[in-house]
N, C-alpha and C positions, 0 to 999 in steps of 0.2 A: 504494500500500500504506500509506503514511504517513497519508493522509487517511482510508482505511478504518479504520485502527487508532484514529485520533483520534475518529472517529464512534462506534466501538464503545465507547470509554471514556466518551463523552458519554452514550450510551444507558444504560450501566451506572450512571453516576452519577445520571442522571435517574430511573431505575427505583428506585434506593435512596432518592432524594428523595421519590418517590411513596409509599414505605412509611413515611417518617418521621412525617408527620402522624398516621397510624394508631397508630404506636408511642407518640407523644406523648399521644394521646387515651387510650390504655390506661393511662397513668401519671397521668392527670388525676384530681383528686378527684371524688367523686360530684357530679353536676350538680344544681343547684337546679331548681325548677320553671321550665320555659321555655314561653313568654316571661314574664318577671317585670317588664319595663319596656319602653319603646319600643325598636324595632329601627332601627339606622342602616344605610342603603344608601349607601355612599360611592362616588360616581361620579367618575372621573378626567378628565372632560371638562366643558365649560361647559354651562349650561342651553341647551336647544334642539338640542344635538348628537344624533346617532343613538343613542349609548349612553344618553344622558340620557332620550330619548323612551321607549325600551323599559324603562328602569329605573322611570320614573314610572308607566307602565302596569302593570307588575308590582306596584309598591308599592301602587297603588290597590286592586288585587284582593287583595293579600296581607294587608291590614289586617283584612279580614273573616275570612280563613282563620286568622290567628293570634290574633285578638281583642285586638290592641294597636296602638298607633300605629307606623307605619312611615315614617321620615323619610328623604328623599333629600337628601344633602349633596354638593354639587359641590366638588371639589378638583382643578382642572386644573393641569397643569404637568409638565415633565420627562418627557414621553412616558407619562404615567400613573403614574409611579413614586412621586410624592409621596403620592397617595391610597393606593397599595399599601402603602407603609411605614406610613402612619397605621393601617391596619387590621391589618397584620402585628404591630404592637406593642400592639394593643388586647387587652382581656380576652377569652380564648377561651371565651366562654359563649353564643355564638350571637346576641348583640345587636349585633355589629359585623360588617358584611358588605361585601366589596369587589365592585363590579360592574365586572369587568375585560374586557379584550379581548386579541387576539393579542399585542400589544406587551408590556405589563407582566406578562402571564401566561405568556409563552413566550420571546420574543426579547430582552427587556431585559437579561438577564445577559450576553449576547454583546456588547452595545453599551456598557453601563456597567460597567466592570471592578470598581468599588468599590461596587456596588449593595448596599444595606443589607438585602436579603432575597434568597432564592432561591425561585422560585415553588412548586416541589413540596416544599420543606422548610419554608417559612414559612407555607404555607396548606393547609387541608383543602379539597379540591374539593367543591363542593356540587352544582352543576348547570350544564350548558351551556344557555343560554337561547335565543338566536336567531342565525341567520346573516343576512348582509346582502349585497345586490347591490353588488359593488365595481366602479365604473365610472371610465373616463377621460373627463373633460368639458372642453370649451373654451367660450369666449365665443361666442355666436351670430354675432358680427361677424367671427370668425376665418374666413378663406376656405376652410379645410380642412373638408370635409364628411364625410370618411372618415378612418380611421386611416392608410391608405396615403398619402393626400394630406398628412396632418399630418407623417408621417415624411419625405416628400419635401421639404416646406417647411423643416423643421428642418435636414435635411442640406444644403440649398441655402444656408443662412445659419447655419453652426455658431456657437454661443455667443451668438446674438442672442435666442433664446427663453429664457423662464424658466418655472418652475412653482412652485405653492404646495404646501405640505404642512400638515398639522394639527399639526406639531411635529417636531423632529429625532428621528430613529429611530422615528417612527410608521409604521404600515402604509402610509400615503400616501407617505411618504418612501422607505421600503424598496422598495415596488412600483415607483415611478418610477425608482429607481436600477437595479432589475432590468430594467425596460423599456429604459432608456438603454443598458445593457450589451448586451442581446439584440439591439437594433436598431442599435447603433453610433451613438448620438446624443450630442450635447453640449448639455445644457440646464441652466441655472443654477437652483440650489435657493433658494427664498425661504420659510423656515419661518414659520408663523403660530401663534398660541396658540389652537388649537382649530378645529373644523370651521366654525362660523359666521363667524369672522374670515377664514378661508381662502376660503370661498365669496364673501364680500363683496369680497375682493381680486380674485377672478376676475370678478365682475360689474362691478367698476369698471374692468376692463381693466389693472389693475396687474400681473397675471400672465397667462400664456398658457394654462396647463393645470392640472389638479388630478385626482388620484386620490382618490375619496371614496366613502362609502356613498351609494347612490342617494337614500335618504331625505333626505340633506342638501341635495340639489339638485332634488328632485322638483318643487317649486313653480316655480323659475326655468326648468326645462326645459319644463314644461307651458305657461309663459307665453312661450316662444320666446326667452328671454334667454340660455340656455345650451344646448349641444348635446352629447349623449352620443356618443362615438366607438366605444367598445368595452367589453366586459365581461371583467373579469380572473378568469374562472373557466373550468373545463374544458368546460362545456356552456352553451348559452343558458338564460336564466332564463324560466320560465313567466310571470313578472310583467313581463318586458321582451323579449318574443319577437322584436321587430324589431331588437334590438341584437346585433351579431355579437360573437363571442369574439375574443380576440387571436389564437388559433390560426387562426381562419377568415381573419384579416387578415394571416397570414404570420408571426406572432410567437408560436409555441407555448409559449415559456418563461414567459410571463406568466400564471401560474395562481396567484392569491393570494386565495382566499375569506376573507371577514371573519367573525368570530364573537364573540359576547359570552358572558360566563359570570359566575357568582357563586361566590365562595369565602369561607371563614371563616378566622380565625387558626388556625394549627396548635395542636393541643391541645384544640380544641373537642370536647366529648364526642360519641361516635358516635351516641348517641340523638338529640342535638340536630341533628346533620348530617342524619340520616335524616328527622327531622321537617321540617326546612327543605326538603330535597329533595322529599319527598312533597307538601308544601303548594304549593311553587312549580311543580312538575310539574303539579299539578292546575290551577293558574291558567293555565298555558300550554296546557292541554288544552281550556279553555273556548272554545266557538265564537266568542264575541264578542271574546275576546282575540286569537285567531288572525286574525280578520277585520281587526281594527284594526292588527295587526302587518303583515299582508300589504298593507294599504293604504299602509303606510310603507316598503314594499320589504323587509320582514323575514319570514323563515320560522322557525317554531319548531323547535328541536332537542330539548331535554328529555332524559330518560333518567337513569340512575343516576350517582352521583359517579364511578364507574370510567370511564365514557365520557368525562367531562371530563378526567380524569387522563391518559387515552390521547391525547386531542387536544393537551393541553399538551406532552406528551413528543414527539409526532410533529412538532408545529410547531417546537419548539426545534431538533430535528435537521434539519429541512428548511431552515431559514434560516441555520444556522451557516456553511456554506460560502459562502453568498451574502454575508453580512456580512463575513466574513474577506476574501473576494476583493475586495470593494469598499472595504474599510478604513473602514467607517462607525463613527464614534465621536462622543461628545457634542461639540457646538460649544463 
């Protein structure tokens, strides 16, 4: 009963937070012509990461749609929250956008008690952009060829295996901790600063496993240097039909899809948010865009800002009990 009450309070507070950007926009002064200068897309991950790849593809198409320069600016660190704070504190005029993902847009407040922003209070949702195939991978030299074999090997030598994440409190960290709890495993956490560094560590044999978006390991997997063990989603992906889900391998609790989204600072005029949503949704609807995203293991989401707001609320509620149970806090 206590947990249900806490979750109801969380839902209520998040629902209130979702309304705050709208209220702030209603009080904002009349917007100037948009766009009137270059637009910044602030990415919370390093160049070459999955979030960066989709952001740059969108930026390339968005330049023509908006008739202005669209700059991609990488600001990795602190689980994506450094970039989020940068945009949250920027002028709410549509020229400063945050390209976020599950962590900084949903779960970060549960992990960082003194976080300088609250996702649904500090941002106006613009659009959910893409979902990504979330996989567990190991080095091809690892003798485990299936998830069941990997679990058996870790149980046989508890504490000797380690895993990489793309940063503390990231989706790769939280999902592995969820997997460890569900399967009763002891694996040591080795955080890296972003996806490329974590993949490099796995390729070098410095770590034994990694949860990541498939696009981050597509090349090494195709080259036979890394092996995909399972997909952390409810159903098999059409793009990876040969990869079983965790549920198929006996661990149904590990269902952790990845998504990316674009938000603006709270107080951004509703007309500007609508323009950005319509233009970006149009970019995502282009056949060439969809084809290139699919080639990188990404599927288009799109839709109105309300869809993204709902995703942010639901994700926050889903991971709260997991984070509290595991006691995950900043290093």
